[in-house]
C-alpha positions as CSV (number, residue, x, y, z in Angstrom):
1,M,0.0,0.0,0.0
2,T,1.4,3.4,-1.0
3,R,0.8,6.4,1.3
4,K,-0.9,9.4,-0.2
5,F,-0.3,13.1,0.6
6,I,-1.5,16.6,-0.1
7,D,0.7,19.7,0.5
8,C,-0.6,23.2,1.0
9,R,2.8,24.6,0.1
10,E,2.0,23.8,-3.5
11,F,-0.9,26.2,-3.4
12,P,0.4,29.3,-1.6
13,S,-2.2,31.4,0.2
14,D,-2.4,34.7,2.1
15,T,-1.9,32.7,5.3
16,H,1.3,31.1,4.0
17,C,0.0,27.7,5.1
18,S,2.8,25.1,5.2
19,V,0.6,22.1,6.3
20,A,1.2,18.7,4.5
21,L,-1.0,15.8,5.3
22,S,-0.4,12.1,4.5
23,A,-2.3,8.9,5.2
24,D,-2.4,5.2,4.3
25,T,-5.8,5.5,2.6
26,E,-7.5,8.0,0.3
27,E,-10.5,8.1,2.6
28,E,-8.5,9.0,5.6
29,L,-6.5,11.6,3.7
30,L,-9.7,13.1,2.2
31,Q,-11.3,13.5,5.6
32,A,-8.2,15.2,7.0
33,A,-7.9,17.4,4.0
34,V,-11.5,18.4,4.1
35,D,-11.3,19.2,7.8
36,H,-8.2,21.4,7.2
37,A,-9.7,23.2,4.1
38,V,-12.9,24.0,6.1
39,S,-11.3,25.0,9.4
40,V,-8.2,26.8,8.1
41,H,-9.0,28.0,4.6
42,H,-12.8,28.6,5.2
43,H,-14.0,26.5,2.3
44,D,-17.4,24.9,2.4
45,D,-17.5,21.1,2.6
46,S,-19.1,20.1,-0.7
47,P,-18.8,17.3,-3.3
48,E,-16.9,19.8,-5.5
49,L,-14.3,20.5,-2.8
50,R,-13.9,16.7,-2.2
51,Q,-13.4,16.1,-5.9
52,Q,-10.8,18.9,-6.1
53,L,-8.9,17.6,-3.1
54,R,-8.8,14.0,-4.5
55,Q,-7.3,15.3,-7.7
56,M,-4.5,16.9,-5.7
57,F,-3.4,13.7,-4.0
58,K,0.0,12.3,-4.7
59,D,1.7,9.0,-4.0
60,G,4.4,8.9,-1.3
61,M,5.3,11.4,1.4
62,P,5.5,15.2,1.1
63,P,9.0,16.5,0.4
64,E,10.8,18.3,3.2
65,H,11.2,21.4,1.0
66,L,9.0,22.5,-1.8
67,P,11.0,22.6,-5.1
68,T,11.7,26.2,-6.2
69,G,9.4,27.7,-8.7
70,G,6.3,26.1,-7.1
71,Q,2.9,26.7,-8.5
72,A,0.9,29.8,-8.9
73,P,-0.7,31.4,-5.8
74,G,-4.1,30.2,-4.8
75,T,-6.0,30.0,-1.6
76,G,-4.5,26.9,0.0
77,I,-5.8,23.3,-0.1
78,G,-9.0,23.1,-2.0
79,A,-8.4,26.3,-3.9
80,P,-11.0,26.7,-6.7
81,T,-9.4,26.5,-10.1
82,S,-10.1,29.0,-12.8
83,H,-9.3,26.6,-15.7
């Protein structure tokens, strides 16, 4: 079984959130990511948020340091996309 993770540092926000979450199952990671997105980034828990979060999951563990030239600023985990 491969661990999954999601990392707020990939989606910089006004709060400069540096939280990275990992878990053994997608279900466990999804619940932790939803809880974080709602409580810290003030998103509404919705099917759309859950779908966006699942799409951001990666295999393995978050890196200690985010590679330089990260992604464009957003609003943290669960940031709505404009694409």
